[in-house]
DRENVEX-746822 format. One record per atom (N, C-alpha, C, O): x, y, z. Coordinates in steps of 0.2 Angstrom, whole numbers, padded with zeros to 4 digits, always signed. Layout:
XYZ
...
//
This chain:
-0294+0004-0101
-0297+0009-0106
-0299+0015-0101
-0297+0021-0103
-0303+0015-0096
-0307+0020-0092
-0301+0023-0089
-0300+0029-0089
-0296+0019-0086
-0291+0022-0081
-0285+0028-0087
-0282+0033-0087
-0285+0023-0093
-0281+0028-0098
-0284+0035-0099
-0281+0041-0100
-0290+0034-0100
-0294+0041-0103
-0294+0046-0097
-0293+0052-0098
-0295+0044-0092
-0296+0048-0085
-0288+0050-0085
-0287+0056-0082
-0282+0047-0087
-0276+0049-0085
-0276+0055-0090
-0274+0060-0088
-0277+0054-0097
-0276+0060-0100
-0280+0066-0099
-0278+0071-0101
-0287+0066-0096
-0291+0070-0094
-0288+0074-0087
-0290+0080-0086
-0285+0070-0084
-0281+0073-0077
-0275+0076-0079
-0274+0081-0076
-0272+0074-0083
-0267+0079-0086
-0268+0084-0090
-0264+0088-0090
-0272+0084-0093
-0276+0090-0097
-0279+0095-0091
-0278+0101-0092
-0281+0093-0087
-0284+0099-0083
-0278+0102-0078
-0279+0108-0076
-0272+0098-0077
-0267+0101-0073
-0263+0104-0077
-0260+0108-0074
-0262+0102-0084
-0259+0107-0089
-0263+0114-0091
-0260+0119-0093
-0269+0113-0091
-0272+0120-0091
-0272+0124-0086
-0270+0129-0086
-0274+0121-0080
-0273+0125-0074
-0266+0129-0074
-0267+0136-0075
-0260+0126-0075
-0254+0128-0073
-0255+0135-0079
-0255+0141-0077
-0256+0133-0086
-0256+0139-0091
-0260+0143-0090
-0258+0149-0093
-0266+0143-0086
-0272+0148-0087
-0267+0153-0081
-0265+0159-0081
-0265+0149-0075
-0262+0154-0070
-0256+0158-0072
-0255+0163-0071
-0251+0154-0076
-0246+0159-0079
-0248+0165-0084
-0244+0170-0084
-0253+0163-0088
-0256+0169-0092
-0258+0175-0088
-0256+0180-0088
-0263+0173-0084
-0266+0178-0079
-0261+0182-0074
-0261+0188-0073
-0257+0178-0071
-0252+0182-0068
-0248+0188-0074
-0248+0194-0074
-0246+0184-0078
-0242+0188-0084
-0246+0195-0086
-0243+0201-0087
-0254+0194-0086
-0256+0200-0089
-0256+0205-0083
-0254+0211-0083
-0258+0202-0076
-0258+0206-0071
-0251+0210-0069
-0251+0214-0064
-0246+0208-0072
-0240+0210-0070
-0238+0216-0074
-0236+0221-0072
-0241+0215-0082
-0240+0219-0088
-0245+0225-0086
-0244+0231-0089
-0251+0224-0083
-0254+0229-0081
-0253+0233-0076
-0254+0239-0077
-0251+0230-0071
-0248+0235-0066
-0242+0239-0067
-0242+0245-0065
-0236+0236-0070
-0230+0239-0070
-0230+0243-0076
-0226+0248-0076
-0235+0242-0081
-0234+0246-0088
-0239+0252-0088
-0238+0257-0089
-0246+0249-0086
-0253+0253-0086
-0255+0255-0081
-0260+0258-0081
-0251+0256-0075
-0252+0257-0067
-0261+0256-0066
-0265+0260-0064
-0262+0249-0069
-0269+0247-0065
-0270+0239-0065
-0265+0236-0064
-0275+0237-0065
-0275+0229-0062
-0282+0228-0062
-0287+0232-0064
-0283+0221-0061
-0289+0218-0062
-0292+0213-0056
-0292+0207-0058
-0294+0215-0051
-0297+0211-0044
-0299+0205-0047
-0296+0200-0045
-0303+0205-0052
-0305+0197-0053
-0299+0192-0056
-0300+0186-0055
-0294+0195-0058
-0288+0192-0060
-0286+0188-0054
-0284+0182-0054
-0286+0192-0049
-0281+0191-0042
-0285+0184-0040
-0282+0179-0040
-0293+0185-0039
-0296+0180-0037
-0298+0175-0040
-0300+0170-0037
-0297+0174-0047
-0298+0169-0051
-0290+0165-0050
-0290+0159-0049
-0285+0169-0052
-0279+0165-0050
-0278+0161-0043
-0274+0156-0043
-0281+0163-0039
-0281+0160-0032
-0285+0155-0032
-0284+0150-0029
-0291+0156-0036
-0295+0149-0036
-0292+0144-0040
-0293+0138-0039
-0289+0145-0045
-0287+0140-0051
-0281+0136-0047
-0280+0130-0048
-0276+0141-0043
-0271+0138-0039
-0274+0133-0035
-0271+0127-0034
-0279+0134-0031
-0283+0129-0027
-0285+0123-0030
-0283+0117-0028
-0288+0125-0036
-0291+0118-0040
-0283+0115-0042
-0283+0109-0042
-0278+0117-0045
-0272+0114-0047
-0269+0109-0041
-0267+0104-0042
-0269+0113-0035
-0266+0108-0029
-0270+0102-0027
-0268+0096-0027
-0278+0105-0025
-0282+0099-0023
-0284+0094-0029
-0286+0089-0028
-0283+0096-0035
-0284+0091-0041
-0278+0087-0041
-0278+0081-0043
-0272+0091-0041
-0266+0086-0042
-0264+0082-0035
-0259+0079-0036
-0267+0083-0030
-0264+0079-0025
-0266+0071-0028
-0261+0067-0028
-0270+0068-0029
-0272+0062-0031
-0267+0060-0037
-0265+0054-0037
-0266+0064-0043
-0261+0063-0048
-0252+0062-0043
-0247+0059-0045
-0252+0066-0039
-0246+0065-0035
-0244+0058-0032
-0238+0057-0031
-0249+0055-0031
-0250+0049-0027
-0249+0043-0034
-0246+0037-0033
-0251+0045-0039
-0252+0040-0044
-0244+0040-0048
-0242+0035-0051
-0240+0046-0048
-0234+0046-0051
-0228+0046-0045
-0222+0046-0046
-0231+0046-0039
-0224+0045-0035
-0221+0053-0032
-0216+0054-0029
-0226+0058-0034
-0222+0063-0033
-0222+0067-0027
-0218+0072-0026
-0226+0064-0022
-0225+0066-0014
-0219+0065-0012
-0215+0061-0014
-0217+0069-0006
-0211+0067-0003
-0213+0063+0003
-0218+0065+0006
-0209+0058+0005
-0211+0055+0011
-0205+0052+0015
-0200+0053+0012
-0204+0050+0021
-0199+0048+0025
-0200+0042+0025
-0205+0040+0029
-0196+0037+0022
-0196+0029+0022
-0190+0025+0025
-0188+0020+0022
-0186+0028+0029
-0179+0027+0029
-0181+0021+0034
-0178+0016+0033
-0185+0021+0040
-0187+0015+0043
-0190+0009+0039
-0187+0004+0040
-0195+0011+0034
-0198+0006+0031
-0195+0001+0026
-0196-0005+0025
-0189+0005+0023
-0185+0001+0018
-0181-0004+0021
-0178-0008+0017
-0179-0004+0029
-0176-0008+0032
-0181-0015+0033
-0179-0021+0033
-0186-0014+0034
-0191-0020+0035
-0190-0025+0030
-0188-0023+0025
-0192-0032+0031
-0193-0037+0027
-0199-0035+0023
-0203-0031+0024
-0199-0038+0017
-0205-0036+0013
-0211-0038+0015
-0216-0034+0012
-0212-0044+0020
-0219-0042+0023
-0221-0037+0029
-0227-0036+0030
-0214-0036+0032
-0215-0030+0037
-0217-0023+0032
-0221-0020+0034
-0214-0022+0026
-0215-0018+0022
-0222-0016+0020
-0225-0011+0020
-0225-0022+0018
-0233-0024+0016
-0237-0023+0021
-0242-0019+0020
-0235-0025+0028
-0240-0022+0034
-0238-0015+0035
-0243-0012+0038
-0233-0012+0034
-0234-0005+0036
-0236+0000+0031
-0237+0006+0032
-0237-0002+0025
-0240+0001+0019
-0247+0001+0020
-0250+0006+0019
-0250-0005+0021
-0256-0006+0022
-0258-0001+0028
-0263+0003+0027
-0255-0002+0033
-0257+0003+0038
-0256+0011+0038
-0259+0015+0042
-0253+0013+0033
-0251+0019+0032
-0257+0021+0026
-0260+0027+0026
-0259+0016+0021
-0265+0018+0018
-0271+0019+0020
-0275+0024+0018
-0272+0015+0025
-0279+0014+0029
-0278+0021+0033
-0283+0025+0033
-0272+0024+0036
-0273+0031+0038
-0274+0036+0034
-0276+0042+0035
-0271+0035+0029
-0274+0040+0023
-0280+0040+0021
-0282+0046+0022
-0283+0036+0019
-0289+0034+0018
-0295+0038+0025
-0299+0042+0024
-0293+0035+0030
-0297+0038+0035
-0296+0045+0035
-0301+0048+0036
-0291+0048+0034
-0289+0055+0035
-0293+0058+0029
-0296+0063+0030
-0293+0054+0023
-0296+0057+0018
-0304+0059+0019
-0307+0064+0017
-0307+0053+0021
-0314+0053+0024
-0316+0057+0027
-0322+0058+0027
-0312+0060+0031
-0313+0066+0039
-0313+0071+0033
-0318+0075+0033
-0309+0072+0028
-0310+0079+0025
-0316+0078+0020
-0318+0083+0018
-0318+0073+0018
-0324+0072+0014
-0330+0074+0017
-0335+0076+0014
-0329+0072+0023
-0335+0074+0027
-0335+0081+0029
-0341+0084+0028
-0329+0084+0031
-0329+0090+0032
-0330+0096+0027
-0332+0101+0027
-0328+0093+0020
-0329+0098+0015
-0336+0098+0013
-0339+0103+0011
-0341+0091+0013
-0347+0091+0013
-0351+0096+0017
-0353+0101+0014
-0350+0095+0023
-0353+0100+0028
-0353+0108+0026
-0358+0112+0027
-0345+0109+0023
-0345+0116+0022
-0348+0117+0015
-0348+0123+0014
-0349+0114+0010
-0350+0116+0005
-0357+0117+0006
-0359+0122+0003
-0362+0112+0010
-0369+0111+0011
-0371+0118+0013
-0376+0121+0012
-0365+0121+0018
-0368+0128+0020
-0367+0133+0016
-0371+0137+0015
-0363+0132+0013
-0361+0137+0007
-0366+0138+0002
-0368+0143+0000
-0369+0132+0001
-0375+0132-0004
-0381+0134-0002
-0384+0137-0006
-0383+0133+0004
-0390+0134+0008
-0389+0142+0009
-0394+0145+0008
-0383+0145+0011
-0384+0152+0013
-0383+0156+0005
-0386+0161+0004
-0380+0153+0000
-0379+0157-0006
-0374+0162-0005
-0374+0168-0008
-0368+0160-0002
-0363+0165-0003
-0359+0166-0009
-0355+0162-0011
-0359+0172-0013
-0355+0172-0020
-0349+0175-0019
-0348+0178-0014
-0345+0174-0024
-0338+0176-0024
-0338+0184-0025
-0343+0186-0027
-0333+0187-0024
-0332+0195-0023
-0331+0198-0029
-0335+0203-0029
-0327+0196-0035
-0326+0199-0040
-0326+0196-0047
-0325+0199-0052
-0329+0189-0046
-0329+0185-0052
-0336+0183-0053
-0339+0180-0049
-0340+0186-0060
-0346+0185-0061
-0348+0183-0068
-0346+0185-0074
-0354+0178-0068
-0354+0175-0075
-0355+0181-0080
-0356+0187-0078
-0356+0179-0086
-0357+0185-0091
-0365+0186-0091
-0369+0182-0091
-0367+0192-0092
-0374+0193-0092
-0378+0191-0098
-0384+0190-0097
-0375+0190-0103
-0378+0187-0108
-0381+0179-0108
-0386+0177-0111
-0377+0176-0104
-0378+0169-0101
-0383+0169-0097
-0388+0164-0097
-0383+0174-0091
-0386+0173-0085
-0394+0176-0087
-0399+0174-0085
-0394+0181-0091
-0401+0184-0094
-0405+0178-0097
-0411+0178-0097
-0402+0173-0099
-0407+0168-0103
-0410+0163-0097
-0415+0159-0098
-0408+0164-0090
-0410+0159-0085
-0416+0162-0081
-0417+0168-0081
-0421+0158-0078
-0426+0159-0074
-0422+0161-0068
-0418+0158-0065
-0425+0167-0065
-0423+0169-0059
-0424+0164-0052
-0420+0162-0048
-0430+0162-0054
-0432+0158-0047
-0427+0151-0048
-0423+0149-0044
-0427+0149-0054
-0423+0141-0055
-0416+0142-0054
-0412+0138-0051
-0415+0148-0056
-0407+0149-0055
-0405+0150-0048
-0399+0150-0046
-0409+0153-0044
-0407+0153-0036
-0409+0147-0032
-0406+0145-0027
-0415+0143-0035
-0415+0137-0032
-0410+0131-0034
-0408+0126-0030
-0408+0132-0039
-0403+0126-0042
-0395+0128-0040
-0391+0125-0037
-0394+0135-0042
-0388+0136-0043
-0386+0141-0038
-0380+0143-0039
-0389+0143-0033
-0390+0149-0028
-0385+0155-0032
-0380+0157-0030
-0388+0157-0037
-0386+0162-0041
-0392+0168-0042
-0398+0167-0043
-0389+0174-0041
-0394+0179-0041
-0394+0183-0049
-0388+0186-0051
-0399+0182-0053
-0397+0185-0058
-0396+0193-0059
-0392+0195-0063
-0399+0196-0055
-0397+0204-0055
-0390+0204-0052
-0387+0209-0053
-0387+0201-0049
-0379+0202-0047
-0377+0195-0048
-0376+0192-0042
-0374+0193-0054
-0373+0186-0055
-0366+0183-0053
-0364+0179-0056
-0363+0185-0047
-0358+0184-0046
-0357+0176-0044
-0361+0174-0039
-0353+0172-0046
-0351+0164-0047
-0352+0163-0039
-0350+0167-0035
-0356+0158-0037
-0358+0156-0031
-0352+0153-0029
-0347+0151-0032
-0351+0154-0022
-0344+0150-0018
-0342+0144-0018
-0336+0142-0019
-0348+0139-0018
-0350+0134-0016
-0346+0130-0023
-0343+0125-0023
-0348+0134-0028
-0346+0129-0036
-0337+0131-0036
-0333+0126-0036
-0334+0138-0034
-0328+0138-0035
-0324+0134-0030
-0318+0133-0032
-0326+0131-0025
-0323+0128-0019
-0326+0121-0019
-0327+0118-0014
-0329+0118-0024
-0332+0112-0024
-0326+0108-0026
-0327+0102-0024
-0320+0109-0028
-0314+0106-0028
-0313+0102-0022
-0312+0096-0023
-0313+0105-0016
-0312+0103-0010
-0316+0094-0009
-0313+0089-0007
-0323+0094-0011
-0325+0088-0012
-0322+0083-0018
-0321+0077-0016
-0321+0086-0023
-0318+0084-0030
-0311+0081-0028
-0310+0075-0028
-0307+0084-0025
-0301+0083-0025
-0300+0078-0019
-0297+0073-0021
-0303+0078-0014
-0301+0072-0008
-0305+0067-0011
-0303+0061-0009
-0310+0067-0015
-0314+0061-0017
-0309+0058-0021
-0309+0052-0021
-0306+0060-0025
-0301+0057-0030
-0295+0055-0026
-0292+0050-0028
-0292+0058-0021
-0287+0056-0016
-0290+0050-0013
-0285+0045-0013
-0294+0049-0011
-0297+0043-0007
-0296+0037-0013
-0292+0032-0012
-0300+0039-0019
-0299+0033-0023
-0292+0030-0025
-0291+0024-0025
-0287+0036-0026
-0280+0034-0027
-0277+0029-0021
-0273+0024-0022
-0280+0031-0015
-0277+0027-0009
-0280+0020-0009
-0277+0015-0006
-0287+0020-0012
-0290+0014-0011
-0288+0010-0018
-0289+0004-0017
-0285+0011-0023
-0282+0009-0029
-0274+0007-0026
-0272+0001-0027
-0272+0012-0023
-0264+0008-0018
-0265+0002-0014
-0263-0004-0016
-0270+0002-0010
-0272-0003-0005
-0273-0009-0010
-0269-0013-0010
-0277-0009-0013
-0279-0016-0017
-0271-0019-0022
-0270-0025-0023
-0268-0013-0024
-0262-0015-0026
-0258-0018-0022
-0254-0022-0025
-0257-0016-0016
-0252-0019-0010
-0255-0027-0009
-0252-0032-0010
-0262-0025-0007
-0265-0034-0005
-0264-0038-0011
-0262-0044-0010
-0264-0036-0018
-0263-0041-0022
-0255-0041-0025
-0253-0041-0031
-0250-0040-0020
-0243-0038-0022
-0241-0036-0029
-0236-0038-0032
-0246-0031-0032
-0244-0027-0037
-0240-0022-0036
-0239-0018-0041
-0239-0019-0028
-0236-0014-0026
-0233-0016-0019
-0235-0020-0015
-0227-0012-0018
-0223-0015-0012
-0226-0009-0005
-0227-0010+0001
-0227-0005-0008
-0229+0001-0005
-0231+0009-0007
-0235+0009-0012
-0229+0014-0004
-0230+0020-0007
-0225+0022-0012
-0219+0020-0012
-0227+0026-0017
-0220+0028-0021
-0219+0035-0020
-0223+0039-0022
-0212+0037-0018
-0211+0044-0014
-0205+0046-0019
-0201+0043-0022
-0206+0052-0019
-0200+0058-0024
-0195+0057-0020
-0195+0060-0014
-0188+0055-0023
-0182+0055-0020
-0179+0061-0022
-0176+0061-0028
-0179+0066-0017
-0175+0072-0018
-0167+0071-0019
-0163+0072-0023
-0166+0066-0014
-0157+0066-0013
-0155+0062-0020
-0150+0063-0024
-0159+0057-0021
-0156+0054-0027
-0157+0058-0035
-0153+0059-0039
-0162+0061-0035
-0162+0067-0041
-0157+0071-0040
-0153+0072-0045
-0156+0074-0033
-0151+0079-0033
-0142+0075-0035
-0138+0078-0038
-0142+0069-0033
-0136+0065-0036
-0135+0066-0043
-0130+0068-0046
-0141+0063-0046
-0141+0062-0053
-0139+0068-0057
-0136+0068-0062
-0142+0074-0054
-0142+0080-0058
-0134+0083-0055
-0132+0088-0059
-0131+0081-0050
-0124+0082-0050
-0119+0077-0053
-0113+0079-0054
-0122+0072-0055
-0116+0068-0060
-0118+0070-0065
-0113+0072-0068
-0124+0073-0069
-0125+0076-0076
-0120+0082-0077
-0116+0083-0081
-0121+0086-0072
-0116+0092-0071
-0108+0090-0071
-0104+0094-0074
-0107+0086-0068
-0100+0084-0068
-0097+0080-0074
-0091+0081-0076
-0102+0076-0077
-0101+0074-0084
-0099+0080-0090
-0095+0080-0095
-0105+0085-0089
-0105+0090-0094
-0097+0094-0094
-0094+0096-0099
-0096+0096-0087
-0089+0098-0086
-0083+0095-0089
-0079+0098-0092
-0083+0088-0087
-0078+0083-0089
-0078+0084-0097
-0072+0084-0100
-0084+0083-0101
-0084+0085-0109
-0080+0091-0110
-0075+0090-0114
-0083+0097-0108
-0079+0103-0109
-0074+0102-0108
-0071+0104-0113
-0070+0100-0103
-0063+0100-0101
-0059+0097-0107
-0055+0100-0110
-0062+0091-0109
-0059+0085-0113
-0059+0089-0120
-0054+0089-0123
-0064+0093-0122
-0065+0096-0128
-0058+0103-0129
-0056+0105-0134
-0057+0105-0123
-0053+0111-0122
-0046+0107-0123
-0042+0110-0127
-0045+0102-0120
-0038+0098-0121
-0035+0097-0127
-0029+0098-0129
-0041+0094-0131
-0040+0093-0137
-0039+0098-0142
-0038+0096-0148
//
C-alpha cells in the first residue's frame, strides 16, 4: 500500500517538475523575444527544478528500467552467474550512493552552517514578515531583511535523491536474492528502434495497400 502511494507521489512530483520547467521556459522565451526583457529568477528557478527533476528521477528510472546499460556480457551467463553479477553490480551501486550521501551531507552541512543564499529567488515578504528574525536564522538560516532562499534548501535534493536511489538499489538487491528479479532492468534502445521501424514500415504498407485499392 505504501509503495503504491509513494509511486503516485513520485510520478506526481516528476510530472509537476517537467510541467513547471516547460511553463517557465515558455514565459522566459515570450518575455525575451516579444517584450525584450527577462527574469533572472526564472533562470535560476528553472535550473533548480531541472536539478530536482534529474536527481529525484534517478530512483524512478531504476524502478521502471529507464536507465541505459551494457548487458551484452551478462546476458550470456547462466542464470546463477547472472544473479551473482547482478548482486555485485547492486553492491557497487549502493556503495557509490553511500559515497554521494556522505558527500552531500558534508556539503549541505557547510551550506547550512554558513547560510549561503540563492542569488535571485526570494521568499515572499508577507510570509517572512510573520517570522521571528532570530528563529528564522537559527532554524532556516534565513535573513528576514533579505529573504533570499537558503542554498541548502534548494540543493537538499542531493541528499533526498541519493537516499531514494540507495533505497531502490536495496530493493533491487532483495528482489535478486529472493529470486523475484534476475538483475537490472535496462532501457533497450535498439529494441525500441526496431519496434518503431516496424511500426513505420507497417504504416507505409497500409498506405500503399489503400492506394492500390
